[in-house]
Residue frames relative to the residue before (quaternion, step in Angstrom):
aa qw qx qy qz dx dy dz
M 1.0000 0.0000 0.0000 0.0000 0.00 0.00 0.00
F 0.6820 0.5072 -0.2906 0.4395 3.49 0.85 -1.12
K 0.6256 0.5552 -0.3248 0.4415 3.59 1.12 -0.63
F 0.6460 0.4906 -0.3072 0.4976 3.49 1.18 -0.84
I 0.6441 0.5107 -0.3477 0.4510 3.62 0.86 -0.69
T 0.6302 0.5339 -0.2986 0.4782 3.61 1.01 -1.01
I 0.6868 0.4407 -0.3145 0.4850 3.74 0.81 -0.73
S 0.6397 0.5131 -0.3448 0.4568 3.57 0.95 -0.88
L 0.6923 0.4786 -0.3014 0.4482 3.64 0.83 -0.84
S 0.5995 0.5320 -0.3638 0.4746 3.65 1.21 -0.66
I 0.6636 0.5062 -0.3216 0.4472 3.54 0.89 -0.90
F 0.6892 0.4974 -0.2845 0.4434 3.57 0.95 -0.84
L 0.6492 0.4685 -0.3329 0.4982 3.67 1.07 -0.65
F 0.6591 0.4671 -0.3432 0.4792 3.60 0.86 -0.88
G 0.6454 0.5449 -0.3414 0.4122 3.64 0.83 -0.70
C 0.6767 0.4780 -0.2531 0.4996 3.57 1.19 -0.94
S 0.6742 0.4944 -0.3078 0.4541 3.64 0.93 -0.69
S 0.6904 0.4588 -0.3071 0.4675 3.61 1.15 -0.41
I 0.4603 0.6665 -0.4498 0.3763 3.68 1.31 0.04
N 0.3348 -0.7274 0.5595 0.2140 3.67 -0.79 0.97
H 0.2182 -0.8031 0.5490 0.0779 3.55 -0.53 1.26
T 0.5391 0.5916 -0.4605 0.3838 3.61 1.15 0.19
L 0.5330 -0.6329 0.4652 0.3144 3.50 -1.28 0.53
P 0.5408 -0.6314 0.4358 0.3447 3.56 -0.91 0.76
P 0.5718 -0.5756 0.4404 0.3844 3.66 -1.17 0.64
E 0.5567 -0.5694 0.4921 0.3516 3.50 -1.33 0.57
K 0.3019 -0.7295 0.5831 0.1913 3.36 -0.92 0.88
T 0.3299 -0.7459 0.5487 0.1835 3.43 -1.17 0.87
S 0.5512 -0.6663 0.4143 0.2839 3.55 -0.95 0.85
N 0.6206 -0.5006 0.4133 0.4398 3.70 -1.12 0.39
K 0.6448 0.5430 -0.3413 0.4157 3.69 0.87 -0.84
E 0.6581 0.5260 -0.2886 0.4548 3.54 1.11 -0.87
Q 0.6552 0.5310 -0.3124 0.4372 3.35 1.03 -0.98
Q 0.6562 0.5119 -0.3128 0.4577 3.47 1.01 -0.94
I 0.6147 0.5631 -0.3542 0.4238 3.65 1.01 -0.60
N 0.7647 0.3700 -0.1851 0.4940 3.46 1.06 -0.94
K 0.6790 0.3927 -0.2863 0.5502 3.79 1.15 0.12
T 0.2252 -0.7391 0.6265 0.1025 3.34 -1.04 1.10
S 0.3821 -0.7075 0.5480 0.2305 3.44 -1.14 0.88
I 0.1466 -0.7330 0.6628 0.0446 3.49 -1.03 0.96
F 0.1897 -0.8099 0.5531 0.0448 3.55 -0.85 1.18
Y 0.1480 -0.8116 0.5611 0.0681 3.72 -0.74 0.84
Y 0.2153 -0.7174 0.6382 0.1780 3.50 -1.23 0.66
Y 0.6315 -0.5795 0.3978 0.3273 3.41 -1.22 0.59
V 0.1041 0.7218 -0.6825 0.0480 3.70 -0.98 0.79
N 0.5408 -0.6293 0.4699 0.3011 3.53 -0.96 1.10
P 0.5154 -0.6925 0.4485 0.2316 3.57 -0.88 1.20
V 0.7277 0.4302 -0.2495 0.4724 3.53 1.04 -0.71
R 0.7670 0.1271 -0.0752 0.6244 3.53 1.03 -0.98
Q 0.1295 -0.8647 0.4843 0.0310 3.43 0.12 1.38
A 0.0730 0.8100 -0.5719 0.1075 3.55 0.85 1.14
Q 0.0693 -0.7539 0.6471 0.0897 3.56 -1.35 0.65
S 0.7193 -0.4208 0.3425 0.4339 3.44 -1.43 0.34
A 0.3182 -0.7365 0.5539 0.2225 3.73 -0.98 0.54
A 0.4626 0.6761 -0.4439 0.3631 3.57 1.25 -0.13
V 0.4234 -0.7260 0.4806 0.2504 3.52 -1.31 0.36
V 0.1847 -0.7271 0.6593 0.0495 3.42 -1.21 1.09
E 0.0304 0.7562 -0.6531 0.0268 3.66 -0.97 0.88
G 0.3969 0.6896 -0.5781 0.1806 3.43 -1.46 0.40
K 0.4919 -0.6416 0.5092 0.2951 3.48 -1.40 -0.24
F 0.3996 -0.7325 0.4838 0.2641 3.52 -0.77 1.02
A 0.0402 -0.7774 0.6277 -0.0033 3.47 -1.28 0.86
W 0.2116 -0.7513 0.6109 0.1326 3.58 -1.23 0.62
K 0.1523 0.8003 -0.5676 0.1184 3.46 -0.84 0.91
D 0.8634 -0.0920 -0.0104 0.4959 3.50 -0.73 1.17
G 0.7213 -0.4890 0.1700 0.4601 3.50 1.03 1.10
C 0.5601 0.5507 -0.3656 0.4993 3.56 1.43 0.59
I 0.2276 -0.7161 0.6362 0.1751 3.61 -1.21 0.45
Y 0.0715 -0.8012 0.5931 -0.0352 3.47 -0.90 1.14
L 0.2447 -0.6679 0.6698 0.2132 3.55 -1.34 0.36
I 0.1787 -0.7626 0.6146 0.0942 3.52 -0.71 1.17
G 0.3290 -0.7368 0.5655 0.1706 3.56 -0.75 1.16
K 0.7337 -0.4290 0.3615 0.3832 3.48 -1.44 0.02
D 0.6278 0.5266 -0.2897 0.4946 3.41 1.36 -0.59
G 0.5177 -0.6665 0.3887 0.3697 3.61 1.22 -0.17
I 0.4453 0.6609 -0.4659 0.3845 3.63 1.28 0.10
Y 0.3494 -0.6852 0.6097 0.1916 3.51 -1.27 0.80
N 0.1013 -0.7759 0.6227 -0.0047 3.59 -0.32 1.28
T 0.4226 -0.6747 0.5319 0.2884 3.55 -0.96 0.95
A 0.4076 -0.7258 0.5105 0.2157 3.47 -0.86 1.14
M 0.0340 -0.7860 0.6167 0.0265 3.56 -0.97 0.89
F 0.1805 -0.8069 0.5536 0.0993 3.61 -0.91 0.81
P 0.5987 -0.5893 0.3979 0.3687 3.55 -1.12 0.27
L 0.4837 -0.6969 0.4577 0.2661 3.50 -0.93 0.88
Y 0.7876 0.1825 -0.0759 0.5837 3.62 1.14 -0.70
P 0.5266 -0.1796 -0.8296 0.0470 1.57 -2.04 1.40
K 0.5938 -0.5717 0.4424 0.3534 3.55 -1.13 0.70
G 0.8065 0.3403 -0.2304 0.4251 3.41 -1.06 0.70
I 0.4960 0.7056 -0.3705 0.3447 3.60 1.41 -0.24
V 0.7713 0.2423 -0.1239 0.5754 3.39 1.31 -0.54
Q 0.0399 0.8230 -0.5613 0.0774 3.59 -0.59 1.19
W 0.2742 -0.7782 0.5596 0.0778 3.52 -0.92 1.03
D 0.1272 -0.7542 0.6351 0.1082 3.71 -0.76 0.74
E 0.3862 -0.7669 0.4917 0.1445 3.57 -0.36 1.34
S 0.6816 0.5002 -0.2748 0.4579 3.64 0.94 -1.02
S 0.8027 0.2874 -0.1776 0.4914 3.66 0.81 -0.88
K 0.2727 -0.7696 0.4770 0.3254 3.60 1.43 -0.22
T 0.4435 0.6266 -0.5321 0.3570 3.53 0.56 1.05
L 0.3305 -0.7344 0.5862 0.0880 3.45 -1.43 0.89
N 0.1229 -0.7659 0.6277 0.0652 3.56 -0.79 0.98
L 0.0700 -0.7955 0.5994 -0.0548 3.38 -0.68 1.35
N 0.8161 -0.1858 0.0903 0.5397 3.64 -0.18 1.28
G 0.7874 -0.3087 0.1953 0.4965 3.58 0.84 0.78
R 0.7022 0.4423 -0.2551 0.4961 3.64 1.11 -0.33
V 0.2631 -0.8031 0.5206 0.1217 3.60 -0.60 1.21
Y 0.0735 -0.7814 0.6196 0.0101 3.66 -0.91 0.82
K 0.2848 -0.7247 0.6076 0.1567 3.41 -1.00 1.10
M 0.5565 -0.5126 0.4700 0.4547 3.77 -1.02 0.26
G 0.7124 0.3745 -0.3408 0.4858 3.54 -0.90 1.08
D 0.5904 0.5884 -0.3436 0.4327 3.61 1.28 -0.44
S 0.3714 -0.7554 0.4989 0.2061 3.40 -1.11 0.74
I 0.0470 -0.7789 0.6241 0.0402 3.57 -1.12 0.54
S 0.0944 -0.6961 0.7108 0.0357 3.38 -1.52 0.80
T 0.1765 0.7839 -0.5646 0.1888 3.56 -0.57 1.16
N 0.6448 -0.4453 0.4285 0.4497 3.48 -1.40 -0.19
G 0.3908 0.7151 -0.5312 0.2316 3.56 -1.32 0.34
Q 0.2760 -0.7462 0.5759 0.1880 3.60 -1.12 -0.40
Y 0.4187 -0.6678 0.5666 0.2401 3.44 -1.37 0.24
S 0.0141 0.8180 -0.5731 0.0483 3.70 -0.82 0.79
D 0.4445 -0.6947 0.4750 0.3068 3.50 -1.09 0.49
Y 0.3317 -0.7006 0.5877 0.2316 3.56 -1.11 0.47
V 0.1484 -0.7703 0.6202 -0.0057 3.56 -0.61 1.32
P 0.2811 -0.7719 0.5237 0.2257 3.65 -0.40 1.20
N 0.8473 0.1894 -0.1878 0.4593 3.60 -1.34 0.68
S 0.4311 0.6498 -0.4945 0.3839 3.55 1.14 0.38
P 0.7101 -0.4281 0.3289 0.4520 3.67 -1.11 0.15
I 0.6969 0.4489 -0.2109 0.5180 3.59 0.95 -1.17
G 0.6209 0.5884 -0.2885 0.4301 3.46 1.03 -0.97
R 0.6610 0.4760 -0.2756 0.5103 3.53 0.98 -1.03
E 0.6289 0.4947 -0.3874 0.4580 3.70 0.88 -0.64
Y 0.6492 0.5088 -0.3280 0.4606 3.69 0.82 -0.80
E 0.6583 0.5385 -0.2882 0.4399 3.52 0.97 -1.04
A 0.6585 0.4998 -0.3067 0.4717 3.66 1.11 -0.62
Q 0.6370 0.5950 -0.3182 0.3729 3.58 1.28 -0.48
G 0.8003 -0.0669 0.0799 0.5905 3.54 1.28 -0.45
D 0.7362 -0.3540 0.2675 0.5110 3.46 -1.30 -0.42
K 0.3614 -0.7693 0.4840 0.2082 3.62 -0.59 1.07
N 0.4921 0.6369 -0.4205 0.4187 3.52 1.23 -0.04
C 0.5892 0.5445 -0.3255 0.5004 3.61 1.36 -0.44
L 0.6058 0.5967 -0.3381 0.4032 3.66 1.02 -0.40
N 0.0665 -0.8356 0.5453 0.0069 3.66 -0.02 1.28
P 0.7251 -0.4685 0.2584 0.4336 3.70 -1.01 0.50
T 0.7682 0.1855 -0.1058 0.6036 3.58 1.17 -0.63
M 0.1836 -0.7626 0.6175 0.0583 3.41 -1.27 1.01
A 0.2921 -0.6979 0.6326 0.1657 3.47 -1.36 0.62
L 0.2360 -0.7167 0.6519 0.0757 3.56 -0.56 1.29
I 0.1413 -0.8204 0.5535 0.0247 3.53 -0.18 1.26
G 0.2283 -0.7837 0.5654 0.1185 3.63 -0.67 1.00
T 0.3929 -0.7179 0.5407 0.1947 3.55 -1.38 0.34
M 0.6298 0.6026 -0.3624 0.3299 3.57 1.06 -0.21
G 0.8200 0.2160 -0.1562 0.5066 3.71 1.09 -0.28
I 0.1349 0.8459 -0.5033 0.1137 3.44 1.23 0.84
E 0.0060 0.7268 -0.6864 0.0232 3.54 -1.18 0.96
N 0.4032 -0.6601 0.5769 0.2624 3.59 -1.17 0.47
């Protein structure tokens, strides 16, 4: 009997000492996470032959509601799309709202002229669903600017 009480008391004491008495961290709501997280969208580039379109894309970068746009001369907000490969060629700094494209840093409001192409966003199409899965689909405007990194000029 004494052995049973000792074992039971040991289990009780060990169990009580392992309880975490700290309060759980406050959870952030989905809306707060969306405000603090910018959606970056990528278009497919072959990982071996990383060819990009040679047409010209021009505009000014803009950030709005967690989305990066390229505003054309016509004033249209095109969803900015970046090449998937090579990995790491596109980097976003959330705190300073700056974009590093292949070693060149752009602030929001900076102009860019580079290779790329414009494309339509078609909701619920196979490619549209792929883009929708990458970030906030509210960032996907009817036109997208597929920004290249081969002919970057400021």
